[in-house]
N, C-alpha and C positions, 0 to 999 in steps of 0.2 A: 504494500500500500504506500509506504513512504517513497519507494523508488518511482512510483507512478506520478508523484507530484513534485519531485525534486529535479531541477534542471542544473546540472553541475556547471560551474564556471570553467572557462577554457584553461585557466591556470591550475585547476585542481586535478591531480592525478592519482590520489589515493582513494581506494574503495569505489572506483568508477569503472563501469563496464568498458572494455577495450582500452583501458589505460592502466598504467602501473609504474613500477620503478624504471622500466626501460623507456617508456614515453616521457617520463619526467626527466630522465638523464639526457635524452636527445635534445631537449630544449636548451641545454647549456654546454653543448660540445663546442670545442675550439674557441673558447672565450679567453680574453686576457685575464679577467678576474672572475672568481667564483666565491660568493659569500654564503656560508652555511649557518643557519640559525635553528636552534632547537627550542621548542616551547616546553616549559617546565610543568610537569603533572598535567598533561594535556587533557585526558579524559576526566580525571577528578575535578578539573577546573570547571566542568560543566555540571552544574547542580540542578536539582529538581525545579527550582524557580525559573531558571533560564530555559529549560526544556518546555515547561508549561507556557511561559511567555512567548516562546517561539511559535507555538501553534495557535495562540490567541491572536498574535499580530499578523500583519500582512506578510506574505500573500495568502497564508493558509486560512486565517479568519475563522477558526473553529470556536464554537461556544465554549465558555470556560469549563463547564462540567466535562465535556468531551476531551478538552485539552488536559484536564486533571487526570482523567483515566489513562490516557496515552502516556503521559509523563510518569504516572505511577508504575505502569507496566515496564517502561524503558529504564527506570532508575532503580538503584539498589542502595539502601541506606542513604537515600537523598542525593546520590551522585550517579553520574553516567558510568556504568561498569565497563572496564576494559575486557574485551572478549565476548561480550554479548552481541548477538547478530544485528541488533538495532543500533548499537553505539556508533559504528562507523558513519552511517548515512546521517544520523542526527548530528554528529560532530561537524560534518560538511555543511549541513543546514545552518548550524549555529555560526559557522565561520564565513557564511556567504557575504555578509557585510564587510568583514575584515578583508576577504579576498578581493572584493571590488576596490576598497580603499588602497590596499597594497599594490594592486595592479596599476591603478592610476598614478600612485606615487612612484612606482618603478618606471613607468613610461615617461614621467616628468624628468627622471634622472637618466633616461636613455638606457634602461636596464631591462632584462628579462626577469620575470617573477613566476615561480611555481611553488606549489605546496603539496606535499605528500604527508597527510595526517599532521604530525607535529614537526615535520621537517620543512623548513622554509628556505628557499634558495633564490638568490639574486645573482645575475651574471651580466657582464658587459665587456665589450671590446674597446671601450674608451681608453685613452692614454693613461688616465688616472682614475682610480675608483672614487665615485661620488662620496664626499664626506658626509652628506646628508643621510646616507645609508649606514656607513660605518667608517671608523678610523682604525688603521692597523696599529697593533701593539706587538712587542717582541713575541717570538715563538709562534708565528702564524696566527696568533689570536687577534681579535678585533673588539672594539667597543662600539656597540650599536648606537647610531645617531639618535639624538633626542626626538626628532620628528617621527622616525620609524618606531622608536620605543613607545611613543605616545599613542600611535595607532594601535599597536598590539595591546597595550595596557587598557585603553578605552574599550576594547572589545573583550575584556575579561580574561586575558591571558598574561603570562609572565615569560620572559626570556631566561633560558638557562645560561648564565654568563660563562660557565665552563665549557660550553659547546658552541661557541661563536667562533668561526674560523674563516679567514680570508686568505685565499691562495692565488698566486699568479700561475701563468701557464708553464713557468720553469719548474714548478713542483707538481706533485701528483694531485690533481683536482678530482674530488669525489662528489657525487650527488646520489643520495640514497644508496650508498654502498658501491656504486659503479664509478670507474674512472672515466673522465670525459675530456681529457686533454685533446684527443684526436677523434675518437668515437666511443660510444658507450662500451665498456669492456669490464670483465672481471679483473681483479687485481692479480699481479704476478704471483703473489703469495698464494692466492686461491688455486691457480693453475699448478704451482709447484707442489702444493699439498696433495692435490688430486693425483698427480703423477707419482708422488711418493707412496700413496696408499696402494696404487696398482702395482708398483714395484715391490712393496713389502708383501703383498698378496702372492705375487709370482714366486718370490724368493723364500718366504717363511710359511706360507700357507694361510688359509682363511682365518682360523681362530686366533693365531698370533697377531696377524695384521689388524683384526677387529679389536682385540684387547688393547693393542698399542694405540689405535685410533681413538678409542673411548677413554684412554688414560689409565689403563690397567684393568685387571680382572675385577677388582673391587667395585669400580665404577660401572662395569657392564651389568652388575646385578643390583644397582642402587634402588630399582623399583621392581621388587619381586613379582608384583601382580601384573606387570606389563610384559607383553611378549618381547623377548630380546630381539633387537634389530639385526638383520643379516647385513654383512658387508656389501653384498650385491645391491640391496635396496638403498643403502647409504650412498654408494658410488653412483648408482643409476640416478638418484635424485640430484647429486652434485653435477653429473654430466648433463642432465636435462636442463639444469639452471644455466650452465655454460652455453648450451645450445640455444636456449631462449635469448640470451644476451648477444652472442656472437653470430647466431644463425645456424640452422641445421646442416648447411653445406660448408661450414667453416672447416679448414683442414685439421685444426687442433681438436675440434669436436669429433670429427669423423675418426681421427686417430685414436682418441680415447674410447670411442664406441667399439672400435676393432679390438682394443686391448680387453675391454670388459667382455666382449663376445668370446674371446679365447678362454677367459677364466670362468665365465658363467653365461653360456649361450642363451639360457632361458630368461635372463634378466636384461639382456641388451636389446635396444630398439631393433626392429626388423630392418634389413637392408632396404626394403621397399620404401621405408619412410624417407631415407636419405635421397633415393632416386625421385620420389614424388616432389621433394623440395627442389631438386635440381631441374626437373622438368618445368616447374613454375618459374624458376630463375632464368632458364634459357628463353622462355617465352617473353619475359621482360626485356632481356638483352636484345632479342630479335626485333622488338618494337622500337628500338632506339633509332633516331634519324641521324645522329652523329656517328658516322662510320668509324672514325678514328677511336672514339671512346668505346664503340662496340667491339672493335678488334682488341683493345686493351683488356676489356672485361672478359672477352672470350678466352684469352690466355689463362687467366686465373680460374675461370670456370672449368676449363679442360683439366687442370691439375686436380681440382676437387672431384670432377667426374671420375678420373682414374683412381683417385684415392678411395672413392666409394667402392671400387672394385679391388681394393687392397694393392694398388700399383702406385708406387711413389715416383711420379714423373718430375724430372728436374725443370726448373724455371728456364726461360729463354736465355741463351748464352752465345758467345762467339767462340770459334775454334780455329786454331793454327794461325800461321802468318797471313793467310788469305782472309782472315777475319770473317770466316763463314758464319752467318747467322743461323743458329739452330733454334727452332721454335720449342723443342722439348726433347727429352730422351729418357729412357728407362731400361731396366734389365729385367727380363722375364724368361724363366726356363733355360738359363745359360746363354740366351741371345741378347744382343744389344739392339735397341730400336731407336732410330732417329725419327722424330715426329715433325711433320710440316702441316700447317693448316691454312686453308684458303676460304675466304668468304666473299664470293663475287655474286653479282646479280645474274650472270650467265653461268651455264654449266662449265665445270673445269674441263680443259682439254689436255692433250699430252704435253703441250708446252709448259703447263703449270707444274708438271712433274720433273722437268729437266733438272732443276736445281737439286731436288731431293735425290734423283738418280746419281748425280755427280757426287753428292756427299756420301751416299752409301758406297759408291765405287771406290772412294778414297779412304774407306774405313776397313776395319778388320774383316776376316772371313765370316765371323759369327755376328755379322751386322745385317739388319733388315731395316726397311723404311716403312713408316706408317703415314700415309697421306690422308688427311681428314679434310673432306670437302663439305661445307655447309650448303646443302641443296643438291649435291650429286655431281656427276661427271658425264661427259659425252660418251656415246656408244663405242667410239673407237679406242678409248683409253684402255680397257681391259685387253683388247686384241693386240695393241701395240706393246703392252707390258709383257705379254707372253713371248714376244720375239727376243727378249733379253732375260732368259731364265736364270742366269748366274747370280743375279742379285734380286732378291724378292722385295717387291713393293706391295704392301697391303693397303687396300682401299677401304676407307670407312666414311660413311655418309651420316650426318646428323641433320635431321629435318624436324 
């Protein structure tokens, strides 16, 4: 019922359908400054009187007895309880006025503003950070500006002074737990820990790795009434989170999925999930009108496509004194493969393969070529290739 009458502000990303920590972080990527502010005792700051008054006032205009009943249902001991299903959306309703005021204030300072529950973020690419919002102090801390502090306090909230942080792009900038210096990403520490868990699992076994991850055997049984978690479930959850942030076709995500599949096949995502994401991504690339950007994205796409098939293809590189440009290469079954890719409006003909044939001819005996043509090739290409059986060229079409 509450969701049907609440229209979230554009700056609100917490507890809103189709938004979350990722959409919140994206708004602040590649900024010169990022200011993080935490509200103190966020849910307990919203008491029964505020909830009741919310429903009596515009735009809800409920009769006082009805507002009293709803507020009684949604509050516990006179406060909005953290963890109740109604608390998130009511907190967003309560913050609607503050969100509007902070958004206007941020725009006047040429800044971006978002809020995820009690996490408030401002960012800007201005040469200097607006003093009206905050002033830096040592150790990456900051003092909230009086005007900003007044808006927050007039709306019934308090700033946690120990969690006010102002960081420049030369340091790691975080928004709701994700780094945003270039693009939303998990921290390096998160990725290292995930790799370490998988390594310990392979080397020492499931039980030893699980005990170490939980901090020892004593901690693994701290709640006897609860079913003990399996390492596969823990790792799958962490990998899924990384995939949600970086994308399901990200090389690191796909590599971690392969490692989990080798240790616990039943727990790993099905390979078809990765290919489904790749198909959608290829369709997006094909729709691009900028052919230069399309070709650049295709190179990265092909590496992830091969990685989905557990083939680690090298990035484009140059070879020997002739500075031959190689689009990609990999080793499979004792054979070396040189990859060349073409994306033309017309079908590829035999002339398109001349360069690859020369590269293969100048390589070792255990070398073959893989020619990838987006859209296919002319009918005479297979016939002409058969005339030179000494060096094998494999044709692959992606449409």
